[in-house]
N, CA, C and O atoms as CSV, one atom per row, in Angstrom:
chain,resi,resn,atom,element,x,y,z
A,1,UNK,N,N,85.247,125.189,6.096
A,1,UNK,CA,C,85.727,125.664,7.373
A,1,UNK,C,C,87.127,126.211,7.191
A,1,UNK,O,O,87.816,125.929,6.211
A,2,UNK,N,N,87.522,127.005,8.177
A,2,UNK,CA,C,88.875,127.528,8.158
A,2,UNK,C,C,89.849,126.388,8.401
A,2,UNK,O,O,89.462,125.303,8.835
A,3,UNK,N,N,91.084,126.640,8.123
A,3,UNK,CA,C,92.124,125.634,8.333
A,3,UNK,C,C,92.269,125.365,9.834
A,3,UNK,O,O,92.443,126.311,10.603
A,4,UNK,N,N,92.204,124.111,10.272
A,4,UNK,CA,C,92.304,123.807,11.694
A,4,UNK,C,C,93.669,124.173,12.261
A,4,UNK,O,O,94.689,124.086,11.578
A,5,UNK,N,N,93.663,124.578,13.503
A,5,UNK,CA,C,94.884,124.963,14.202
A,5,UNK,C,C,95.230,123.909,15.249
A,5,UNK,O,O,94.438,123.009,15.525
A,6,UNK,N,N,96.397,124.030,15.813
A,6,UNK,CA,C,96.857,123.054,16.808
A,6,UNK,C,C,95.997,123.099,18.066
A,6,UNK,O,O,95.196,122.195,18.301
A,7,UNK,N,N,96.155,124.124,18.859
A,7,UNK,CA,C,95.436,124.232,20.127
A,7,UNK,C,C,94.812,125.620,20.252
A,7,UNK,O,O,95.472,126.620,19.968
A,8,UNK,N,N,93.558,125.694,20.670
A,8,UNK,CA,C,92.954,127.012,20.884
A,8,UNK,C,C,93.603,127.695,22.085
A,8,UNK,O,O,94.067,127.037,23.015
A,9,UNK,N,N,93.626,129.016,22.046
A,9,UNK,CA,C,94.218,129.789,23.134
A,9,UNK,C,C,93.315,129.764,24.363
A,9,UNK,O,O,92.146,129.388,24.285
A,10,UNK,N,N,93.879,130.171,25.498
A,10,UNK,CA,C,93.082,130.274,26.727
A,10,UNK,C,C,91.957,131.278,26.536
A,10,UNK,O,O,90.850,131.075,27.037
A,11,UNK,N,N,92.232,132.365,25.814
A,11,UNK,CA,C,91.207,133.375,25.536
A,11,UNK,C,C,90.051,132.759,24.771
A,11,UNK,O,O,88.889,133.008,25.091
A,12,UNK,N,N,90.358,131.961,23.769
A,12,UNK,CA,C,89.326,131.318,22.962
A,12,UNK,C,C,88.500,130.351,23.801
A,12,UNK,O,O,87.273,130.338,23.709
A,13,UNK,N,N,89.158,129.553,24.608
A,13,UNK,CA,C,88.438,128.604,25.464
A,13,UNK,C,C,87.553,129.324,26.469
A,13,UNK,O,O,86.431,128.890,26.730
A,14,UNK,N,N,88.047,130.426,27.039
A,14,UNK,CA,C,87.263,131.203,27.993
A,14,UNK,C,C,86.051,131.830,27.299
A,14,UNK,O,O,84.954,131.848,27.857
A,15,UNK,N,N,86.251,132.339,26.092
A,15,UNK,CA,C,85.148,132.916,25.337
A,15,UNK,C,C,84.085,131.858,25.059
A,15,UNK,O,O,82.897,132.111,25.260
A,16,UNK,N,N,84.493,130.687,24.605
A,16,UNK,CA,C,83.534,129.642,24.276
A,16,UNK,C,C,82.778,129.166,25.516
A,16,UNK,O,O,81.582,128.884,25.441
A,17,UNK,N,N,83.457,129.076,26.642
A,17,UNK,CA,C,82.775,128.683,27.879
A,17,UNK,C,C,81.740,129.744,28.272
A,17,UNK,O,O,80.614,129.416,28.647
A,18,UNK,N,N,82.137,131.018,28.181
A,18,UNK,CA,C,81.225,132.127,28.471
A,18,UNK,C,C,80.016,132.077,27.539
A,18,UNK,O,O,78.881,132.256,27.981
A,19,UNK,N,N,80.259,131.832,26.245
A,19,UNK,CA,C,79.186,131.770,25.257
A,19,UNK,C,C,78.226,130.620,25.567
A,19,UNK,O,O,77.010,130.807,25.577
A,20,UNK,N,N,78.769,129.445,25.815
A,20,UNK,CA,C,77.923,128.286,26.101
A,20,UNK,C,C,77.079,128.510,27.354
A,20,UNK,O,O,75.880,128.231,27.355
A,21,UNK,N,N,77.698,129.008,28.407
A,21,UNK,CA,C,76.959,129.256,29.648
A,21,UNK,C,C,75.915,130.350,29.463
A,21,UNK,O,O,74.804,130.248,29.983
A,22,UNK,N,N,76.272,131.394,28.721
A,22,UNK,CA,C,75.336,132.483,28.480
A,22,UNK,C,C,74.133,132.054,27.669
A,22,UNK,O,O,73.009,132.471,27.951
A,23,UNK,N,N,74.356,131.223,26.664
A,23,UNK,CA,C,73.247,130.717,25.861
A,23,UNK,C,C,72.373,129.778,26.680
A,23,UNK,O,O,71.147,129.871,26.628
A,24,UNK,N,N,72.991,128.878,27.433
A,24,UNK,CA,C,72.238,127.912,28.236
A,24,UNK,C,C,71.382,128.611,29.287
A,24,UNK,O,O,70.246,128.206,29.535
A,25,UNK,N,N,71.926,129.661,29.907
A,25,UNK,CA,C,71.201,130.382,30.946
A,25,UNK,C,C,70.357,131.533,30.428
A,25,UNK,O,O,69.711,132.234,31.206
A,26,UNK,N,N,70.362,131.730,29.102
A,26,UNK,CA,C,69.630,132.810,28.439
A,26,UNK,C,C,70.112,134.205,28.819
A,26,UNK,O,O,69.395,135.184,28.612
A,27,UNK,N,N,71.322,134.306,29.373
A,27,UNK,CA,C,71.930,135.618,29.609
A,27,UNK,C,C,72.349,136.226,28.276
A,27,UNK,O,O,72.433,137.447,28.144
A,28,UNK,N,N,72.611,135.377,27.293
A,28,UNK,CA,C,72.903,135.811,25.934
A,28,UNK,C,C,71.705,135.408,25.085
A,28,UNK,O,O,71.395,134.224,24.953
A,29,UNK,N,N,71.040,136.398,24.514
A,29,UNK,CA,C,69.865,136.119,23.692
A,29,UNK,C,C,70.289,135.638,22.306
A,29,UNK,O,O,71.401,135.905,21.852
A,30,UNK,N,N,69.390,134.934,21.657
A,30,UNK,CA,C,69.670,134.435,20.317
A,30,UNK,C,C,68.391,134.395,19.499
A,30,UNK,O,O,67.285,134.309,20.032
A,31,UNK,N,N,68.580,134.461,18.181
A,31,UNK,CA,C,67.480,134.345,17.215
A,31,UNK,C,C,66.363,135.357,17.429
A,31,UNK,O,O,65.203,135.076,17.127
A,32,UNK,N,N,66.705,136.531,17.948
A,32,UNK,CA,C,65.710,137.593,18.075
A,32,UNK,C,C,66.363,138.918,17.689
A,32,UNK,O,O,67.587,139.028,17.634
A,33,UNK,N,N,65.539,139.909,17.425
A,33,UNK,CA,C,66.043,141.211,16.993
A,33,UNK,C,C,67.049,141.756,17.998
A,33,UNK,O,O,66.785,141.785,19.200
A,34,UNK,N,N,68.200,142.187,17.500
A,34,UNK,CA,C,69.225,142.771,18.346
A,34,UNK,C,C,70.099,141.779,19.086
A,34,UNK,O,O,71.024,142.180,19.793
A,35,UNK,N,N,69.826,140.494,18.939
A,35,UNK,CA,C,70.604,139.470,19.647
A,35,UNK,C,C,72.014,139.385,19.070
A,35,UNK,O,O,72.212,139.602,17.874
A,36,UNK,N,N,72.997,139.069,19.923
A,36,UNK,CA,C,74.374,138.944,19.448
A,36,UNK,C,C,74.698,137.576,18.844
A,36,UNK,O,O,75.792,137.372,18.318
A,37,UNK,N,N,73.745,136.637,18.920
A,37,UNK,CA,C,73.953,135.275,18.421
A,37,UNK,C,C,72.703,134.832,17.664
A,37,UNK,O,O,71.575,135.077,18.090
A,38,UNK,N,N,72.937,134.176,16.537
A,38,UNK,CA,C,71.834,133.601,15.760
A,38,UNK,C,C,72.248,132.211,15.313
A,38,UNK,O,O,73.404,131.970,14.966
A,39,UNK,N,N,71.294,131.313,15.327
A,39,UNK,CA,C,71.536,129.980,14.777
A,39,UNK,C,C,71.073,130.009,13.333
A,39,UNK,O,O,69.959,130.438,13.031
A,40,UNK,N,N,71.933,129.552,12.454
A,40,UNK,CA,C,71.690,129.571,11.018
A,40,UNK,C,C,72.024,128.179,10.469
A,40,UNK,O,O,72.698,127.406,11.148
A,41,UNK,N,N,71.573,127.846,9.268
A,41,UNK,CA,C,71.891,126.521,8.724
A,41,UNK,C,C,73.393,126.248,8.650
A,41,UNK,O,O,73.816,125.093,8.703
A,42,UNK,N,N,74.197,127.301,8.529
A,42,UNK,CA,C,75.651,127.154,8.421
A,42,UNK,C,C,76.340,126.950,9.759
A,42,UNK,O,O,77.502,126.547,9.792
A,43,UNK,N,N,75.648,127.220,10.875
A,43,UNK,CA,C,76.254,127.079,12.198
A,43,UNK,C,C,75.728,128.112,13.178
A,43,UNK,O,O,74.540,128.435,13.176
A,44,UNK,N,N,76.618,128.626,14.016
A,44,UNK,CA,C,76.267,129.650,15.000
A,44,UNK,C,C,76.857,130.967,14.516
A,44,UNK,O,O,78.075,131.113,14.416
A,45,UNK,N,N,75.980,131.930,14.216
A,45,UNK,CA,C,76.423,133.240,13.745
A,45,UNK,C,C,76.652,134.145,14.948
A,45,UNK,O,O,75.715,134.506,15.660
A,46,UNK,N,N,77.914,134.504,15.162
A,46,UNK,CA,C,78.295,135.413,16.237
A,46,UNK,C,C,78.393,136.808,15.640
A,46,UNK,O,O,79.326,137.103,14.892
A,47,UNK,N,N,77.434,137.666,15.968
A,47,UNK,CA,C,77.374,138.996,15.364
A,47,UNK,C,C,78.609,139.781,15.763
A,47,UNK,O,O,78.906,139.970,16.943
A,48,UNK,N,N,79.321,140.233,14.734
A,48,UNK,CA,C,80.594,140.922,14.941
A,48,UNK,C,C,80.447,142.403,14.610
A,48,UNK,O,O,79.881,142.754,13.575
A,49,UNK,N,N,80.947,143.261,15.473
A,49,UNK,CA,C,81.767,142.998,16.653
A,49,UNK,C,C,80.975,142.899,17.958
A,49,UNK,O,O,81.573,142.784,19.028
A,50,UNK,N,N,79.643,142.941,17.892
A,50,UNK,CA,C,78.794,143.010,19.085
A,50,UNK,C,C,79.136,141.970,20.150
A,50,UNK,O,O,79.383,142.333,21.300
A,51,UNK,N,N,79.157,140.694,19.796
A,51,UNK,CA,C,79.377,139.640,20.790
A,51,UNK,C,C,80.774,139.723,21.396
A,51,UNK,O,O,80.955,139.420,22.575
A,52,UNK,N,N,81.756,140.127,20.607
A,52,UNK,CA,C,83.124,140.202,21.110
A,52,UNK,C,C,83.308,141.415,22.033
A,52,UNK,O,O,84.063,141.348,23.003
A,53,UNK,N,N,82.628,142.505,21.736
A,53,UNK,CA,C,82.655,143.674,22.630
A,53,UNK,C,C,81.995,143.334,23.962
A,53,UNK,O,O,82.486,143.705,25.028
A,54,UNK,N,N,80.888,142.630,23.884
A,54,UNK,CA,C,80.189,142.250,25.121
A,54,UNK,C,C,81.067,141.352,25.987
A,54,UNK,O,O,81.172,141.554,27.196
A,55,UNK,N,N,81.692,140.367,25.364
A,55,UNK,CA,C,82.568,139.480,26.129
A,55,UNK,C,C,83.722,140.260,26.746
A,55,UNK,O,O,84.011,140.096,27.931
A,56,UNK,N,N,84.383,141.101,25.964
A,56,UNK,CA,C,85.518,141.871,26.472
A,56,UNK,C,C,85.092,142.715,27.667
A,56,UNK,O,O,85.820,142.811,28.655
A,57,UNK,N,N,83.928,143.321,27.577
A,57,UNK,CA,C,83.426,144.144,28.672
A,57,UNK,C,C,83.140,143.304,29.917
A,57,UNK,O,O,83.568,143.655,31.016
A,58,UNK,N,N,82.421,142.204,29.746
A,58,UNK,CA,C,82.050,141.358,30.888
A,58,UNK,C,C,83.248,140.629,31.484
A,58,UNK,O,O,83.252,140.313,32.674
A,59,UNK,N,N,84.264,140.361,30.669
A,59,UNK,CA,C,85.463,139.675,31.161
A,59,UNK,C,C,86.480,140.656,31.748
A,59,UNK,O,O,87.515,140.244,32.272
A,60,UNK,N,N,86.178,141.959,31.656
A,60,UNK,CA,C,87.073,142.963,32.208
A,60,UNK,C,C,88.369,143.130,31.429
A,60,UNK,O,O,89.394,143.507,31.996
A,61,UNK,N,N,88.325,142.851,30.131
A,61,UNK,CA,C,89.525,142.989,29.307
A,61,UNK,C,C,89.740,144.464,28.987
A,61,UNK,O,O,88.816,145.159,28.566
A,62,UNK,N,N,90.949,144.926,29.188
A,62,UNK,CA,C,91.260,146.341,29.003
A,62,UNK,C,C,91.697,146.624,27.576
A,62,UNK,O,O,92.179,145.744,26.864
A,63,UNK,N,N,91.518,147.862,27.183
A,63,UNK,CA,C,92.005,148.306,25.883
A,63,UNK,C,C,90.903,148.437,24.859
A,63,UNK,O,O,89.945,147.664,24.849
A,64,UNK,N,N,91.052,149.427,23.995
A,64,UNK,CA,C,90.049,149.706,22.981
A,64,UNK,C,C,89.926,148.571,21.973
A,64,UNK,O,O,88.863,148.372,21.386
A,65,UNK,N,N,90.999,147.834,21.772
A,65,UNK,CA,C,90.967,146.765,20.772
A,65,UNK,C,C,90.829,145.378,21.384
A,65,UNK,O,O,91.119,144.385,20.717
A,66,UNK,N,N,90.394,145.286,22.635
A,66,UNK,CA,C,90.260,143.992,23.316
A,66,UNK,C,C,89.291,143.078,22.570
A,66,UNK,O,O,89.553,141.882,22.435
A,67,UNK,N,N,88.175,143.624,22.085
A,67,UNK,CA,C,87.193,142.804,21.364
A,67,UNK,C,C,87.794,142.239,20.091
A,67,UNK,O,O,87.558,141.079,19.754
A,68,UNK,N,N,88.565,143.044,19.383
A,68,UNK,CA,C,89.208,142.567,18.149
A,68,UNK,C,C,90.204,141.458,18.438
A,68,UNK,O,O,90.340,140.520,17.652
A,69,UNK,N,N,90.898,141.561,19.557
A,69,UNK,CA,C,91.853,140.515,19.933
A,69,UNK,C,C,91.135,139.204,20.239
A,69,UNK,O,O,91.608,138.132,19.862
A,70,UNK,N,N,90.000,139.288,20.918
A,70,UNK,CA,C,89.217,138.084,21.221
A,70,UNK,C,C,88.746,137.443,19.920
A,70,UNK,O,O,88.846,136.228,19.751
A,71,UNK,N,N,88.230,138.261,18.997
A,71,UNK,CA,C,87.775,137.728,17.715
A,71,UNK,C,C,88.931,137.084,16.959
A,71,UNK,O,O,88.779,135.999,16.399
A,72,UNK,N,N,90.071,137.738,16.941
A,72,UNK,CA,C,91.241,137.191,16.230
A,72,UNK,C,C,91.672,135.857,16.835
A,72,UNK,O,O,92.029,134.933,16.105
A,73,UNK,N,N,91.643,135.752,18.151
A,73,UNK,CA,C,91.999,134.486,18.807
A,73,UNK,C,C,91.026,133.378,18.414
A,73,UNK,O,O,91.438,132.248,18.149
A,74,UNK,N,N,89.737,133.703,18.376
A,74,UNK,CA,C,88.748,132.704,17.976
A,74,UNK,C,C,88.989,132.257,16.536
A,74,UNK,O,O,88.899,131.068,16.231
A,75,UNK,N,N,89.293,133.203,15.655
A,75,UNK,CA,C,89.548,132.857,14.256
A,75,UNK,C,C,90.766,131.951,14.122
A,75,UNK,O,O,90.789,131.065,13.268
A,76,UNK,N,N,91.769,132.165,14.951
A,76,UNK,CA,C,92.972,131.321,14.894
A,76,UNK,C,C,92.668,129.864,15.221
A,76,UNK,O,O,93.388,128.966,14.783
A,77,UNK,N,N,91.609,129.626,15.985
A,77,UNK,CA,C,91.237,128.245,16.327
A,77,UNK,C,C,90.759,127.481,15.102
A,77,UNK,O,O,90.817,126.251,15.081
A,78,UNK,N,N,90.288,128.186,14.085
A,78,UNK,CA,C,89.881,127.529,12.841
A,78,UNK,C,C,88.539,126.828,12.905
A,78,UNK,O,O,88.286,125.929,12.103
A,79,UNK,N,N,87.679,127.203,13.821
A,79,UNK,CA,C,86.381,126.551,13.975
A,79,UNK,C,C,85.295,127.203,13.130
A,79,UNK,O,O,84.160,126.726,13.120
A,80,UNK,N,N,85.610,128.254,12.439
A,80,UNK,CA,C,84.614,129.039,11.714
A,80,UNK,C,C,84.564,128.702,10.227
A,80,UNK,O,O,85.483,128.095,9.676
A,81,UNK,N,N,83.486,129.104,9.604
A,81,UNK,CA,C,83.332,128.962,8.157
A,81,UNK,C,C,83.968,130.163,7.478
A,81,UNK,O,O,83.986,131.270,8.017
A,82,UNK,N,N,84.484,129.921,6.297
A,82,UNK,CA,C,85.102,130.973,5.507
A,82,UNK,C,C,84.133,131.358,4.396
A,82,UNK,O,O,83.570,130.497,3.721
A,83,UNK,N,N,83.949,132.657,4.219
A,83,UNK,CA,C,83.029,133.182,3.213
A,83,UNK,C,C,83.781,133.424,1.904
A,83,UNK,O,O,84.783,134.139,1.881
A,84,UNK,N,N,83.296,132.830,0.825
A,84,UNK,CA,C,83.860,133.087,-0.500
A,84,UNK,C,C,83.295,134.411,-0.995
A,84,UNK,O,O,82.077,134.580,-1.060
A,85,UNK,N,N,84.165,135.348,-1.344
A,85,UNK,CA,C,83.714,136.642,-1.822
A,85,UNK,C,C,83.277,136.552,-3.283
A,85,UNK,O,O,83.792,135.722,-4.033
A,86,UNK,N,N,82.333,137.399,-3.690
A,86,UNK,CA,C,81.840,137.350,-5.060
A,86,UNK,C,C,82.926,137.669,-6.087
A,86,UNK,O,O,83.900,138.362,-5.794
A,87,UNK,N,N,82.736,137.157,-7.270
A,87,UNK,CA,C,83.570,137.452,-8.426
A,87,UNK,C,C,85.048,137.135,-8.207
A,87,UNK,O,O,85.923,137.812,-8.746
A,88,UNK,N,N,85.316,136.106,-7.416
A,88,UNK,CA,C,86.689,135.659,-7.226
A,88,UNK,C,C,87.589,136.632,-6.485
A,88,UNK,O,O,88.804,136.629,-6.682
A,89,UNK,N,N,86.997,137.469,-5.631
A,89,UNK,CA,C,87.775,138.454,-4.887
A,89,UNK,C,C,88.308,137.920,-3.560
A,89,UNK,O,O,88.508,138.689,-2.620
A,90,UNK,N,N,88.533,136.647,-3.478
A,90,UNK,CA,C,89.140,136.075,-2.279
A,90,UNK,C,C,88.131,135.512,-1.306
A,90,UNK,O,O,87.021,135.126,-1.673
A,91,UNK,N,N,88.553,135.477,-0.045
A,91,UNK,CA,C,87.752,134.875,1.013
A,91,UNK,C,C,87.745,135.799,2.231
A,91,UNK,O,O,88.616,136.654,2.392
A,92,UNK,N,N,86.749,135.605,3.074
A,92,UNK,CA,C,86.609,136.414,4.272
A,92,UNK,C,C,86.203,135.527,5.445
A,92,UNK,O,O,85.498,134.533,5.270
A,93,UNK,N,N,86.649,135.892,6.623
A,93,UNK,CA,C,86.249,135.196,7.840
A,93,UNK,C,C,84.877,135.660,8.329
A,93,UNK,O,O,84.311,135.071,9.250
A,94,UNK,N,N,84.353,136.698,7.722
A,94,UNK,CA,C,83.081,137.294,8.119
A,94,UNK,C,C,82.021,136.957,7.081
A,94,UNK,O,O,82.211,137.194,5.888
A,95,UNK,N,N,80.904,136.402,7.543
A,95,UNK,CA,C,79.765,136.107,6.675
A,95,UNK,C,C,78.769,137.260,6.779
A,95,UNK,O,O,78.617,137.865,7.840
A,96,UNK,N,N,78.107,137.550,5.692
A,96,UNK,CA,C,77.110,138.625,5.638
A,96,UNK,C,C,75.718,138.005,5.519
A,96,UNK,O,O,75.485,137.100,4.718
A,97,UNK,N,N,74.804,138.519,6.338
A,97,UNK,CA,C,73.423,138.052,6.330
A,97,UNK,C,C,72.483,139.222,6.110
A,97,UNK,O,O,72.764,140.354,6.503
A,98,UNK,N,N,71.357,138.920,5.471
A,98,UNK,CA,C,70.278,139.880,5.338
A,98,UNK,C,C,69.169,139.455,6.284
A,98,UNK,O,O,68.909,138.265,6.464
A,99,UNK,N,N,68.515,140.447,6.890
A,99,UNK,CA,C,67.353,140.206,7.727
A,99,UNK,C,C,66.140,140.454,6.848
A,99,UNK,O,O,65.963,141.552,6.319
A,100,UNK,N,N,65.311,139.441,6.693
A,100,UNK,CA,C,64.161,139.504,5.801
A,100,UNK,C,C,62.913,139.831,6.613
A,100,UNK,O,O,62.543,139.107,7.538
A,101,UNK,N,N,62.279,140.931,6.247
A,101,UNK,CA,C,61.066,141.370,6.939
A,101,UNK,C,C,59.817,140.966,6.190
A,101,UNK,O,O,59.833,140.088,5.327
A,102,UNK,N,N,58.734,141.634,6.545
A,102,UNK,CA,C,57.442,141.347,5.906
A,102,UNK,C,C,57.524,141.606,4.413
A,102,UNK,O,O,58.177,142.544,3.955
A,103,UNK,N,N,56.865,140.775,3.691
A,103,UNK,CA,C,56.837,140.917,2.248
A,103,UNK,C,C,58.139,140.515,1.578
A,103,UNK,O,O,58.340,140.778,0.392
A,104,UNK,N,N,59.033,139.873,2.342
A,104,UNK,CA,C,60.295,139.418,1.780
A,104,UNK,C,C,61.308,140.519,1.548
A,104,UNK,O,O,62.292,140.312,0.839
A,105,UNK,N,N,61.085,141.694,2.133
A,105,UNK,CA,C,62.011,142.816,1.955
A,105,UNK,C,C,63.156,142.731,2.960
A,105,UNK,O,O,62.970,142.338,4.112
A,106,UNK,N,N,64.353,143.114,2.486
A,106,UNK,CA,C,65.515,143.177,3.366
A,106,UNK,C,C,65.363,144.395,4.268
A,106,UNK,O,O,65.253,145.522,3.785
A,107,UNK,N,N,65.357,144.168,5.579
A,107,UNK,CA,C,65.182,145.265,6.527
A,107,UNK,C,C,66.478,145.661,7.224
A,107,UNK,O,O,66.587,146.761,7.766
A,108,UNK,N,N,67.456,144.765,7.209
A,108,UNK,CA,C,68.739,145.053,7.858
A,108,UNK,C,C,69.760,144.044,7.369
A,108,UNK,O,O,69.425,143.059,6.711
A,109,UNK,N,N,71.008,144.311,7.704
A,109,UNK,CA,C,72.108,143.395,7.387
A,109,UNK,C,C,72.956,143.233,8.636
A,109,UNK,O,O,73.003,144.113,9.496
A,110,UNK,N,N,73.619,142.103,8.717
A,110,UNK,CA,C,74.555,141.901,9.816
A,110,UNK,C,C,75.751,141.104,9.342
A,110,UNK,O,O,75.690,140.364,8.360
A,111,UNK,N,N,76.836,141.279,10.067
A,111,UNK,CA,C,78.075,140.556,9.794
A,111,UNK,C,C,78.332,139.621,10.966
A,111,UNK,O,O,78.061,139.968,12.116
A,112,UNK,N,N,78.853,138.440,10.675
A,112,UNK,CA,C,79.046,137.460,11.736
A,112,UNK,C,C,80.207,136.521,11.441
A,112,UNK,O,O,80.514,136.216,10.288
A,113,UNK,N,N,80.836,136.077,12.513
A,113,UNK,CA,C,81.743,134.946,12.446
A,113,UNK,C,C,80.841,133.732,12.656
A,113,UNK,O,O,80.106,133.669,13.641
A,114,UNK,N,N,80.892,132.782,11.750
A,114,UNK,CA,C,79.999,131.625,11.836
A,114,UNK,C,C,80.789,130.404,12.283
A,114,UNK,O,O,81.665,129.912,11.571
A,115,UNK,N,N,80.459,129.927,13.478
A,115,UNK,CA,C,81.073,128.702,13.984
A,115,UNK,C,C,80.392,127.513,13.330
A,115,UNK,O,O,79.172,127.366,13.407
A,116,UNK,N,N,81.175,126.674,12.694
A,116,UNK,CA,C,80.653,125.468,12.074
A,116,UNK,C,C,80.344,124.447,13.170
A,116,UNK,O,O,80.714,124.642,14.327
A,117,UNK,N,N,79.684,123.391,12.810
A,117,UNK,CA,C,79.393,122.300,13.749
A,117,UNK,C,C,78.727,122.832,15.026
A,117,UNK,O,O,79.218,122.618,16.135
A,118,UNK,N,N,77.615,123.520,14.844
A,118,UNK,CA,C,76.920,124.140,15.967
A,118,UNK,C,C,76.613,123.157,17.091
A,118,UNK,O,O,76.669,123.519,18.266
A,119,UNK,N,N,76.291,121.916,16.733
A,119,UNK,CA,C,75.952,120.927,17.764
A,119,UNK,C,C,77.150,120.527,18.610
A,119,UNK,O,O,76.987,119.880,19.645
A,120,UNK,N,N,78.335,120.897,18.190
A,120,UNK,CA,C,79.532,120.676,19.017
A,120,UNK,C,C,79.528,121.621,20.225
A,120,UNK,O,O,80.096,121.307,21.271
A,121,UNK,N,N,78.891,122.762,20.068
A,121,UNK,CA,C,78.942,123.806,21.087
A,121,UNK,C,C,77.661,123.958,21.890
A,121,UNK,O,O,77.699,124.387,23.043
A,122,UNK,N,N,76.527,123.610,21.293
A,122,UNK,CA,C,75.240,123.854,21.946
A,122,UNK,C,C,74.358,122.618,21.806
A,122,UNK,O,O,74.184,122.087,20.709
A,123,UNK,N,N,73.800,122.166,22.937
A,123,UNK,CA,C,72.852,121.061,22.978
A,123,UNK,C,C,71.736,121.426,23.940
A,123,UNK,O,O,72.041,121.876,25.045
A,124,UNK,N,N,70.490,121.267,23.605
A,124,UNK,CA,C,70.002,120.954,22.272
A,124,UNK,C,C,70.173,122.168,21.365
A,124,UNK,O,O,70.232,123.307,21.827
A,125,UNK,N,N,70.248,121.905,20.099
A,125,UNK,CA,C,70.481,122.943,19.109
A,125,UNK,C,C,69.166,123.633,18.747
A,125,UNK,O,O,68.234,122.977,18.283
A,126,UNK,N,N,69.081,124.953,18.955
A,126,UNK,CA,C,67.859,125.665,18.557
A,126,UNK,C,C,67.701,125.648,17.038
A,126,UNK,O,O,68.677,125.455,16.313
A,127,UNK,N,N,66.477,125.848,16.556
A,127,UNK,CA,C,66.269,125.884,15.106
A,127,UNK,C,C,66.912,127.140,14.509
A,127,UNK,O,O,67.109,128.133,15.209
A,128,UNK,N,N,67.232,127.093,13.230
A,128,UNK,CA,C,67.796,128.277,12.581
A,128,UNK,C,C,66.822,129.449,12.594
A,128,UNK,O,O,65.606,129.262,12.545
A,129,UNK,N,N,67.364,130.643,12.659
A,129,UNK,CA,C,66.556,131.850,12.613
A,129,UNK,C,C,65.986,131.984,11.196
A,129,UNK,O,O,66.749,132.129,10.241
A,130,UNK,N,N,64.659,131.938,11.047
A,130,UNK,CA,C,64.068,131.935,9.705
A,130,UNK,C,C,64.140,133.278,8.976
A,130,UNK,O,O,63.893,133.326,7.771
A,131,UNK,N,N,64.469,134.355,9.665
A,131,UNK,CA,C,64.493,135.661,8.998
A,131,UNK,C,C,65.882,136.049,8.510
A,131,UNK,O,O,66.055,137.133,7.952
A,132,UNK,N,N,66.873,135.189,8.710
A,132,UNK,CA,C,68.215,135.491,8.224
A,132,UNK,C,C,68.491,134.722,6.941
A,132,UNK,O,O,68.132,133.552,6.802
A,133,UNK,N,N,69.138,135.410,6.007
A,133,UNK,CA,C,69.507,134.793,4.737
A,133,UNK,C,C,70.967,135.131,4.440
A,133,UNK,O,O,71.355,136.299,4.437
A,134,UNK,N,N,71.757,134.110,4.193
A,134,UNK,CA,C,73.159,134.287,3.846
A,134,UNK,C,C,73.253,134.994,2.503
A,134,UNK,O,O,72.575,134.621,1.546
A,135,UNK,N,N,74.101,136.023,2.438
A,135,UNK,CA,C,74.233,136.798,1.205
A,135,UNK,C,C,74.959,136.029,0.129
A,135,UNK,O,O,74.554,136.072,-1.033
A,136,UNK,N,N,76.011,135.331,0.474
A,136,UNK,CA,C,76.776,134.532,-0.500
A,136,UNK,C,C,77.064,133.183,0.126
A,136,UNK,O,O,77.011,133.037,1.348
A,137,UNK,N,N,77.365,132.208,-0.692
A,137,UNK,CA,C,77.652,130.862,-0.197
A,137,UNK,C,C,78.950,130.836,0.612
A,137,UNK,O,O,79.935,131.480,0.253
A,138,UNK,N,N,78.929,130.076,1.713
A,138,UNK,CA,C,80.166,129.804,2.431
A,138,UNK,C,C,80.786,128.574,1.810
A,138,UNK,O,O,80.092,127.750,1.215
A,139,UNK,N,N,82.095,128.453,1.951
A,139,UNK,CA,C,82.792,127.312,1.387
A,139,UNK,C,C,83.644,126.660,2.438
A,139,UNK,O,O,83.995,127.272,3.446
A,140,UNK,N,N,83.971,125.421,2.196
A,140,UNK,CA,C,84.931,124.725,3.052
A,140,UNK,C,C,86.324,125.164,2.610
A,140,UNK,O,O,86.609,125.180,1.412
A,141,UNK,N,N,87.190,125.517,3.543
A,141,UNK,CA,C,88.541,125.957,3.183
A,141,UNK,C,C,89.422,124.778,2.872
A,141,UNK,O,O,90.597,124.954,2.548
């Protein structure tokens, strides 16, 4: 996981409340094609920048970079997993997934911020999406 921070921002708390309510009420789809959220063995994969753009739009946040600011605030909270890049090229806050289609072929890729400890945020916890495969191992920071 990322290094824990002191206190999450109001933006981060508002985003998480919106996410939890949206998932519970099915206003935010998950584990299906085109969904902005997927449950994976590593946690909750928030498809980036899709989920952050949607939140910024629905929350009425102004500015072209509002979604990026929301994502940055969430990352500062330190609740996400950090992706170890291949060949010792550092670390990334964004995890890469492959979408596995029929015959085991990769049909698409997606990037996501992965919230660790999924059961902290969602109860009951849906099963992991079986068609997503993490491209590289995530590590604890």
